[in-house]
BAFI-3210 file (N, C-alpha, C; in Angstrom, 3 decimals, decimal comma, padded with zeros to 6 digits):
// residues 240
n [1|2|3|4|5|6|7|8|9|10|11|12|13|14|15|16|17|18|19|20|21|22|23|24|25|26|27|28|29|30|31|32|33|34|35|36|37|38|39|40|41|42|43|44|45|46|47|48|49|50|51|52|53|54|55|56|57|58|59|60|61|62|63|64|65|66|67|68|69|70|71|72|73|74|75|76|77|78|79|80|81|82|83|84|85|86|87|88|89|90|91|92|93|94|95|96|97|98|99|100|101|102|103|104|105|106|107|108|109|110|111|112|113|114|115|116|117|118|119|120|121|122|123|124|125|126|127|128|129|130|131|132|133|134|135|136|137|138|139|140|141|142|143|144|145|146|147|148|149|150|151|152|153|154|155|156|157|158|159|160|161|162|163|164|165|166|167|168|169|170|171|172|173|174|175|176|177|178|179|180|181|182|183|184|185|186|187|188|189|190|191|192|193|194|195|196|197|198|199|200|201|202|203|204|205|206|207|208|209|210|211|212|213|214|215|216|217|218|219|220|221|222|223|224|225|226|227|228|229|230|231|232|233|234|235|236|237|238|239|240]
n.u [000,842|001,949|003,883|002,267|000,943|003,141|003,705|001,992|003,178|005,725|009,123|011,198|013,894|013,984|012,736|013,155|010,736|008,988|009,092|007,361|004,952|005,744|006,376|003,846|002,703|004,299|003,763|001,010|000,883|002,274|001,008|-000,489|001,105|002,893|005,417|005,223|003,040|004,179|006,321|005,049|002,750|000,948|000,090|-002,402|-003,331|-001,488|-001,093|000,117|002,693|003,759|003,795|005,578|007,932|008,514|008,825|011,101|012,986|013,105|013,951|016,486|017,906|017,729|019,401|021,886|024,952|025,664|023,361|020,621|017,441|014,243|011,092|007,811|005,378|002,016|001,268|-001,001|-001,297|001,109|002,307|002,026|003,525|003,288|004,725|007,956|011,551|014,577|018,085|021,333|024,773|027,366|030,742|034,077|035,037|035,910|033,518|031,758|033,030|032,919|030,172|029,653|031,211|029,897|027,461|027,885|027,836|028,232|025,775|024,166|025,389|024,846|022,064|021,779|022,946|021,189|018,819|019,384|019,605|017,049|015,380|016,275|015,500|012,692|012,054|012,923|011,240|008,776|008,372|008,271|005,361|004,075|005,618|007,047|009,636|011,031|010,398|011,495|014,231|014,802|014,311|016,225|018,568|018,379|018,548|021,156|022,554|021,951|023,098|025,789|026,198|025,610|026,748|028,792|030,709|034,168|034,884|032,686|032,758|034,998|034,017|031,631|031,662|031,691|028,876|025,467|022,625|019,283|017,325|014,644|011,621|008,674|005,347|002,254|-000,674|-002,850|-001,710|-000,470|000,774|001,270|003,706|005,386|007,127|009,081|010,148|011,246|013,229|014,820|016,215|018,371|019,535|020,570|022,654|024,216|024,951|026,526|028,602|029,573|028,890|027,238|023,744|022,070|019,384|016,612|013,922|010,371|007,651|005,908|007,537|009,668|008,831|008,717|011,416|012,730|011,913|013,361|015,874|017,133|018,577|017,791|019,557|019,341|017,099|015,487|016,836|015,037|011,766|008,908|005,591|004,742|007,127|008,768|010,355|013,443|017,052|018,344|020,092|021,368|023,299|025,581|025,516|027,943]
n.v [-001,209|001,225|001,634|001,952|004,309|006,055|006,280|008,183|010,581|012,944|013,538|016,289|018,660|021,638|024,796|028,319|029,539|028,011|028,843|030,922|029,454|027,341|028,665|029,480|026,952|025,827|027,665|027,310|024,593|024,495|026,336|026,250|024,680|023,412|024,737|027,009|028,258|028,952|030,653|032,579|034,260|036,145|035,386|034,982|037,514|038,551|036,901|037,090|037,859|035,593|033,875|035,334|035,104|032,352|032,177|033,818|032,354|029,912|030,875|031,986|029,669|028,278|029,744|029,261|027,820|025,420|024,064|021,917|021,443|019,832|019,124|017,717|016,795|016,325|014,151|014,655|017,346|018,993|021,509|022,491|022,266|019,841|019,161|019,578|019,529|020,580|020,415|020,656|020,600|020,060|020,759|020,220|018,302|016,411|015,882|017,822|020,215|019,872|020,002|022,684|023,969|023,147|024,420|027,092|030,320|033,367|034,549|033,371|034,337|037,069|037,001|036,126|038,259|040,376|039,372|039,453|042,206|043,111|041,643|042,690|045,381|045,152|043,906|045,853|048,070|046,929|045,254|041,928|041,253|039,163|037,649|036,710|038,236|037,656|034,955|033,947|034,540|032,899|030,394|030,279|030,302|027,800|026,196|026,775|025,747|022,985|022,441|022,852|020,842|018,396|018,529|020,485|020,449|019,803|016,981|016,010|017,363|016,244|013,756|014,284|016,599|016,637|016,221|015,617|017,663|017,845|020,524|021,219|019,394|019,185|018,304|018,657|018,533|017,303|015,372|013,514|010,322|009,034|008,298|010,334|011,922|010,017|009,515|012,001|012,172|010,039|011,065|012,506|010,567|008,709|010,200|010,645|008,033|007,349|009,178|008,503|009,698|010,943|011,724|014,356|015,647|017,570|016,362|016,378|015,197|013,620|013,383|011,885|009,224|008,522|008,893|007,011|004,671|004,909|004,393|006,167|007,178|008,196|010,720|012,429|014,343|017,531|020,493|022,397|021,810|022,021|021,775|018,336|016,166|014,923|013,649|015,057|015,282|013,603|010,975|009,503|006,809|005,838|002,675|000,136]
n.w [000,000|000,836|-001,153|-003,371|-002,698|-002,681|-005,351|-006,214|-005,841|-006,668|-006,113|-006,174|-006,808|-004,868|-005,985|-006,578|-007,073|-005,632|-003,015|-001,775|-001,614|000,007|002,378|003,263|003,526|005,612|007,695|008,028|008,707|011,152|012,740|015,140|016,708|019,637|019,864|018,138|019,335|021,784|020,992|019,432|020,523|019,577|017,117|015,917|015,573|013,825|011,387|008,888|009,457|010,576|008,367|006,737|008,218|007,966|005,189|004,810|006,277|004,849|002,369|002,999|003,702|001,298|-000,383|000,615|-000,153|000,982|001,424|000,490|-001,023|-001,182|-002,711|-002,459|-004,764|-005,747|-008,307|-009,760|-009,514|-010,232|-009,888|-007,360|-004,358|-001,732|000,401|001,945|002,314|003,829|003,867|005,341|004,595|006,627|007,763|006,379|004,641|001,655|000,225|001,214|000,434|-002,318|-002,817|-002,113|-004,046|-006,378|-006,108|-005,661|-007,080|-008,971|-009,479|-007,519|-005,198|-005,509|-005,357|-002,678|-001,314|-002,039|-000,942|001,841|002,277|001,502|003,294|005,731|005,532|005,279|007,732|009,469|009,051|009,287|011,785|013,192|014,694|015,801|017,436|020,622|022,122|024,437|024,818|022,464|022,837|025,051|023,947|021,852|023,349|024,538|022,262|021,427|023,596|023,350|020,851|021,445|023,347|021,983|019,442|019,041|021,053|021,817|021,692|020,352|017,927|016,737|016,024|014,581|012,994|010,233|008,594|007,555|008,146|009,073|008,369|008,171|007,878|006,410|006,115|004,609|006,619|005,362|003,860|005,415|006,595|004,204|003,277|002,442|004,018|004,639|002,072|001,445|003,413|002,623|000,491|001,582|003,174|001,385|000,248|002,527|003,181|000,962|001,331|003,773|006,247|009,228|009,924|011,391|013,441|014,810|016,465|016,521|018,622|017,010|014,748|015,736|015,765|013,038|012,321|013,884|012,638|010,329|011,167|012,871|016,002|019,303|020,803|022,930|025,070|024,456|025,946|026,693|027,311|025,465|025,520|025,338|026,963|024,785|021,781|020,458|020,173|017,451|015,654|012,713|011,556|009,052|007,339|007,789]
ca.u [000,000|002,819|004,521|001,245|000,737|004,301|003,673|001,164|003,942|007,028|010,084|012,120|014,641|013,276|012,983|012,859|009,305|008,237|009,284|006,157|003,994|006,273|006,239|002,450|002,520|004,911|003,040|-000,284|001,105|002,781|000,421|-000,908|001,980|003,368|006,525|004,725|002,207|005,089|007,121|004,244|001,450|000,042|000,042|-003,747|-003,469|-000,553|-000,736|000,994|004,061|004,187|004,123|006,789|009,074|008,838|009,339|012,474|013,834|013,290|014,737|017,868|018,506|017,795|020,517|023,141|025,498|025,782|022,039|019,818|016,035|013,402|009,658|006,957|004,190|001,049|001,369|-002,217|-001,196|002,567|002,807|001,781|004,152|002,505|005,701|009,322|012,618|015,846|019,201|022,588|025,979|028,338|032,088|034,958|035,634|035,864|032,137|031,184|033,641|032,424|028,806|029,754|031,730|028,863|026,283|028,254|027,933|028,085|024,340|023,652|025,913|024,087|020,737|021,882|023,208|019,946|017,850|019,711|019,253|015,590|014,799|016,614|014,671|011,310|011,929|013,140|010,074|007,578|008,870|007,387|004,566|003,477|006,589|007,475|011,099|011,522|010,284|012,471|015,563|014,941|014,386|017,507|019,590|018,290|019,067|022,617|023,026|021,865|024,105|027,090|026,257|025,532|027,442|029,897|031,749|035,361|034,841|031,624|033,214|035,904|033,227|030,447|031,700|031,266|027,582|024,262|021,688|017,951|016,887|013,191|010,868|007,297|004,355|000,912|-001,487|-003,743|-000,934|000,220|000,593|001,340|005,082|006,111|008,242|010,118|010,800|012,082|014,408|015,680|017,086|019,615|020,153|021,387|023,879|025,019|025,523|027,616|029,697|030,047|028,722|025,981|022,698|021,490|018,160|015,831|012,646|009,177|007,103|005,443|008,665|010,526|008,355|009,168|012,870|013,128|011,700|014,411|017,150|017,698|018,581|017,650|020,777|018,968|015,943|015,776|017,037|013,795|010,595|007,743|004,596|005,073|008,569|009,034|011,213|014,765|018,149|018,456|021,189|021,421|024,674|025,621|025,830|029,277]
ca.v [000,000|002,394|001,855|002,490|005,715|006,856|006,519|009,356|011,790|013,136|014,300|017,036|019,710|022,879|025,925|029,595|029,832|027,237|029,323|031,521|028,393|026,568|029,474|029,361|025,564|025,646|028,473|026,670|023,310|024,670|027,549|026,030|023,712|023,927|025,679|028,269|028,866|029,539|031,734|033,578|034,360|037,056|034,901|035,130|038,917|038,873|035,662|037,395|037,918|034,200|033,397|036,022|034,519|031,064|032,441|034,314|031,263|028,975|031,567|032,068|028,342|027,931|030,447|028,809|026,783|024,161|023,485|021,418|021,328|018,991|019,239|016,641|017,287|015,341|014,071|015,218|018,806|019,088|022,866|022,881|021,366|019,441|018,895|019,954|019,286|021,258|019,791|021,389|019,759|020,714|020,221|020,639|017,176|016,550|015,919|019,124|021,233|019,670|020,540|024,144|024,356|022,897|025,286|028,504|031,061|034,820|034,844|032,969|035,288|038,305|036,754|036,078|039,638|041,129|038,850|039,962|043,630|043,223|041,155|043,634|046,578|044,779|043,649|047,105|048,953|046,181|044,179|040,798|041,534|037,932|036,932|037,164|038,267|036,945|033,525|033,641|034,554|031,699|029,231|030,271|029,893|026,350|025,610|026,899|024,787|021,638|022,330|022,708|019,553|017,215|018,647|021,431|020,182|019,311|015,545|015,778|017,883|015,267|012,661|014,618|017,902|016,357|015,545|016,251|018,004|018,198|021,816|021,156|018,416|019,634|017,652|019,172|017,569|016,573|014,338|012,659|008,870|008,569|007,967|011,456|012,270|009,003|009,706|013,202|011,838|009,117|011,856|012,841|009,349|008,134|010,989|010,406|006,696|007,411|009,992|007,931|010,641|010,813|012,721|014,803|016,444|017,796|015,725|016,567|013,932|012,837|013,094|010,869|007,894|008,301|008,809|005,732|003,663|005,089|004,000|007,192|006,914|009,388|011,019|013,105|015,225|018,958|021,114|023,106|021,043|022,842|020,748|017,051|015,867|013,886|014,151|015,416|015,267|012,257|010,809|008,308|006,452|005,018|001,251|-000,249]
ca.w [000,000|000,914|-002,446|-004,268|-002,331|-003,049|-006,784|-006,462|-005,581|-007,286|-005,328|-007,042|-006,120|-004,592|-006,875|-005,910|-007,233|-004,633|-001,651|-001,173|-001,302|001,126|003,582|003,689|003,952|006,931|008,677|008,262|009,375|012,511|013,300|016,529|017,361|020,931|019,724|017,578|020,374|022,773|020,419|018,717|021,186|018,857|015,733|015,349|015,193|012,740|010,675|007,759|009,966|010,735|007,019|006,287|008,916|007,348|003,843|004,926|006,739|003,735|001,352|003,452|003,581|-000,125|-001,003|001,211|-001,029|001,704|001,632|-000,615|-000,658|-002,022|-002,491|-002,944|-005,446|-006,206|-009,767|-010,344|-009,434|-010,053|-009,648|-005,970|-003,384|-000,565|001,459|001,568|003,291|003,571|004,564|005,209|004,689|007,485|007,715|005,283|003,935|000,198|-000,253|001,555|-000,428|-003,676|-002,869|-002,122|-005,358|-007,381|-005,934|-005,549|-008,334|-008,796|-009,436|-006,211|-004,226|-005,667|-004,808|-001,225|-000,885|-002,188|000,029|003,172|002,328|001,427|004,543|006,795|005,382|005,593|009,172|010,193|008,935|009,665|012,652|013,449|015,896|016,322|018,253|021,943|022,085|025,618|024,519|021,418|023,439|025,883|023,057|021,150|024,317|024,686|021,022|021,472|024,602|022,789|019,792|022,087|024,031|021,122|018,156|018,957|022,042|021,106|021,400|019,379|016,635|016,147|015,462|013,786|012,317|008,864|008,676|007,040|009,215|008,564|008,878|008,298|007,092|006,625|005,257|004,842|007,365|004,458|003,166|006,371|006,523|002,816|002,956|001,845|004,880|004,449|000,780|001,535|004,207|001,868|-000,381|002,284|003,697|000,306|000,154|003,719|003,076|-000,027|001,851|005,021|007,350|009,960|009,711|012,649|013,352|016,017|016,141|017,331|019,120|015,864|013,876|016,337|015,367|011,657|012,237|014,449|011,602|009,330|011,746|013,754|017,433|020,133|021,573|024,167|025,023|024,399|027,256|026,992|026,883|025,149|025,256|025,944|026,984|023,786|020,726|020,919|019,211|016,918|014,708|011,869|011,253|007,821|007,504|007,384]
c.u [000,872|003,460|003,528|000,990|001,905|004,337|002,827|001,976|005,296|007,886|011,051|012,858|013,782|013,695|012,581|011,375|008,437|008,152|008,063|005,116|004,450|006,184|004,827|002,161|003,068|004,144|001,702|-000,124|001,450|002,090|000,048|-000,099|002,445|004,485|006,052|003,850|003,072|005,801|006,269|002,850|000,459|-000,107|-001,339|-004,022|-002,629|-000,139|000,203|002,453|004,629|004,614|005,423|008,026|009,486|009,397|010,800|013,426|014,135|014,176|016,206|018,579|018,695|019,022|021,877|023,723|025,738|024,456|021,439|018,384|015,274|011,944|008,980|005,726|003,304|001,118|000,129|-002,194|000,262|003,103|002,687|002,427|003,231|003,417|007,062|010,290|013,842|016,918|020,457|023,751|027,048|029,700|032,856|035,688|035,420|034,440|031,484|031,734|033,163|031,010|028,834|030,220|030,667|027,739|026,630|028,377|027,806|026,614|023,762|024,145|025,160|022,679|020,765|022,098|021,924|018,900|018,118|019,331|017,735|014,939|015,069|015,731|013,223|011,126|012,139|011,874|008,756|007,997|007,808|006,654|003,890|004,337|006,759|008,990|011,709|011,492|011,311|013,887|015,800|015,091|015,731|018,658|019,577|018,819|020,590|023,218|023,036|022,889|025,489|027,246|026,408|026,380|028,735|030,960|032,944|035,302|033,765|032,047|034,174|035,119|032,257|030,497|031,318|029,963|026,549|023,361|020,366|017,508|015,375|012,656|009,403|006,383|002,987|000,076|-002,424|-003,046|-000,111|-000,105|000,586|002,774|005,913|007,307|009,399|010,869|011,679|013,357|015,351|016,609|018,417|020,304|021,013|022,710|024,800|025,676|026,701|028,833|030,256|029,955|027,361|025,007|022,120|020,206|017,574|014,406|011,543|008,691|006,652|006,606|009,548|010,128|008,810|010,660|013,391|012,976|012,779|015,800|017,818|017,615|018,500|018,912|020,448|017,761|016,397|015,979|015,828|012,638|009,417|006,651|005,007|006,580|008,902|009,815|012,583|015,783|018,369|019,582|021,070|022,881|024,701|026,030|027,264|030,332]
c.v [001,252|002,685|002,409|003,959|006,569|007,143|007,741|010,645|011,762|013,964|014,974|018,076|020,957|023,959|027,213|029,937|029,063|027,948|030,029|030,478|027,620|027,344|029,400|027,964|025,347|026,418|027,835|025,388|023,496|025,798|027,395|024,929|024,273|024,959|027,026|028,998|029,571|030,765|032,880|033,706|035,271|036,655|035,060|036,578|039,255|037,598|035,912|037,488|036,514|033,632|034,024|035,428|033,196|031,256|032,888|033,204|030,283|029,596|031,641|030,734|027,951|028,546|030,065|027,685|025,449|023,408|022,958|021,260|020,499|019,274|017,989|017,261|016,106|015,322|014,639|016,743|019,178|020,480|023,295|021,897|021,081|019,122|019,369|019,561|020,068|020,642|020,619|020,431|020,532|020,042|020,688|019,457|017,348|016,672|017,267|020,214|021,104|020,218|022,060|024,631|024,221|023,928|026,773|029,120|032,548|035,184|034,505|033,913|036,616|038,156|036,770|037,477|040,464|040,678|039,424|041,431|043,797|042,788|042,122|044,866|046,275|044,607|044,909|047,947|048,256|044,997|043,117|041,020|040,285|037,289|037,552|037,109|037,585|035,437|033,113|033,588|033,291|030,454|029,157|029,906|028,379|025,640|025,642|025,918|023,376|021,427|022,112|021,315|018,387|017,296|019,446|021,269|019,547|017,837|015,197|016,250|016,918|014,179|013,126|015,971|017,760|015,561|016,292|016,558|018,429|019,507|021,862|020,061|018,689|018,952|018,224|018,134|016,747|015,406|013,482|011,190|008,356|008,342|009,108|011,848|011,297|009,234|010,952|012,905|010,914|009,856|012,167|011,587|008,672|008,879|010,713|009,024|006,691|008,136|009,465|008,869|010,437|011,893|013,068|015,575|016,639|017,345|016,157|015,202|013,042|012,451|011,988|009,471|007,559|008,059|007,509|004,612|003,731|004,743|005,055|006,735|008,227|009,579|011,719|013,996|016,678|019,499|021,939|022,286|021,983|021,870|019,467|016,817|014,702|014,516|014,470|015,362|013,824|012,202|009,463|008,062|005,558|003,575|001,001|000,778]
c.w [000,000|-000,428|-003,454|-003,986|-002,818|-004,537|-007,136|-006,422|-006,278|-006,336|-006,290|-006,215|-005,964|-005,580|-006,157|-005,994|-006,243|-003,292|-001,064|-000,784|-000,069|002,435|004,143|004,208|005,355|008,006|009,026|009,060|010,844|013,276|014,773|017,204|018,699|020,794|019,186|018,592|021,412|022,211|019,892|019,330|020,468|017,386|015,112|014,950|013,972|011,989|009,497|008,198|010,189|009,377|006,538|006,937|008,287|005,940|003,906|005,363|005,600|002,665|001,742|003,335|002,120|-000,795|-000,428|000,357|-000,333|001,786|000,333|-000,126|-001,664|-001,710|-003,013|-003,581|-005,812|-007,731|-010,460|-010,331|-009,210|-009,744|-008,186|-005,011|-002,202|000,621|000,988|002,677|002,858|004,461|004,335|005,417|005,456|007,356|006,490|004,651|002,430|-000,324|000,030|000,645|-001,871|-003,831|-002,941|-003,487|-006,435|-007,314|-005,857|-006,936|-008,032|-008,664|-008,065|-005,116|-004,296|-005,102|-003,279|-000,654|-000,928|-001,174|001,421|003,315|002,376|002,738|005,686|006,744|005,766|007,095|010,011|010,203|009,268|010,526|012,914|014,773|016,454|017,398|019,641|021,976|023,305|025,376|023,478|021,982|024,267|025,016|022,363|022,086|024,503|023,445|021,024|022,468|024,025|021,681|020,391|022,689|023,060|019,854|018,212|020,040|021,339|020,751|020,386|017,987|015,949|015,427|014,374|013,082|010,848|008,926|007,833|008,236|008,583|009,202|009,066|007,404|007,393|005,608|005,613|005,588|006,478|003,778|004,126|006,108|005,093|002,354|002,411|002,696|004,736|003,144|000,767|002,317|003,450|000,911|000,302|002,817|002,636|000,183|001,341|003,682|002,100|000,522|003,173|006,200|008,003|009,507|011,076|012,414|014,733|015,725|017,089|017,824|017,962|014,960|014,414|015,892|013,953|011,627|012,848|013,412|010,526|009,883|012,608|015,214|018,195|020,965|022,881|023,970|024,901|025,814|027,670|026,437|026,689|024,712|025,958|025,924|026,063|022,645|021,286|019,801|018,769|015,884|014,003|011,483|010,012|008,129|007,045|007,706]
res [x|x|x|x|x|x|x|x|x|x|x|x|x|x|x|x|x|x|x|x|x|x|x|x|x|x|x|x|x|x|x|x|x|x|x|x|x|x|x|x|x|x|x|x|x|x|x|x|x|x|x|x|x|x|x|x|x|x|x|x|x|x|x|x|x|x|x|x|x|x|x|x|x|x|x|x|x|x|x|x|x|x|x|x|x|x|x|x|x|x|x|x|x|x|x|x|x|x|x|x|x|x|x|x|x|x|x|x|x|x|x|x|x|x|x|x|x|x|x|x|x|x|x|x|x|x|x|x|x|x|x|x|x|x|x|x|x|x|x|x|x|x|x|x|x|x|x|x|x|x|x|x|x|x|x|x|x|x|x|x|x|x|x|x|x|x|x|x|x|x|x|x|x|x|x|x|x|x|x|x|x|x|x|x|x|x|x|x|x|x|x|x|x|x|x|x|x|x|x|x|x|x|x|x|x|x|x|x|x|x|x|x|x|x|x|x|x|x|x|x|x|x|x|x|x|x|x|x|x|x|x|x|x|x|x|x|x|x|x|x]
***
């Protein structure tokens, strides 16, 4: 059944024209999640600011030469993504440097430069009013703590500085349980297996179940629990 369902969908590389749709998709999917509720208590007053934040985040990652993105589209409606994933290749081994070389261009650098200027101006004159800055500061401190503990400590960097990391995996609720998240993750797992590096990510409670099926192991819980004390930092290790 899963294989039949997967035939309904096509996985392709993300394009710049997808990004406005993906920002709306992510904002809609996570609008009332525990994390968004905590960070954005005024989201119902300023839903357009929530969407803008996701669009800017996706755009910034898309323009990073270390990052790759994929979308899933229903073959019956190929112009509208129903899910997406973005992954970043960290480290400076041969595979990482080759990816950067393949994706870096003058045009991409100009796009990234223009995006930063445009986003700065927009955010200066129309600041995000959905967000609680106190909540955001507390959350970012917890993220930095977890990164240091699991990835950036000297002994961890020796082992895992060269790795793929899942920045986001988002599937529209209307398309859950159809194997799309698995297929998006398989795009990076194949690369990681070929390169002999691990894959890291931060999993929600629901995401943890999928990632366990793909062979990820839980390394530890988040230092800040928002909602149920489930999910956490997970890692997949290549076979052999």
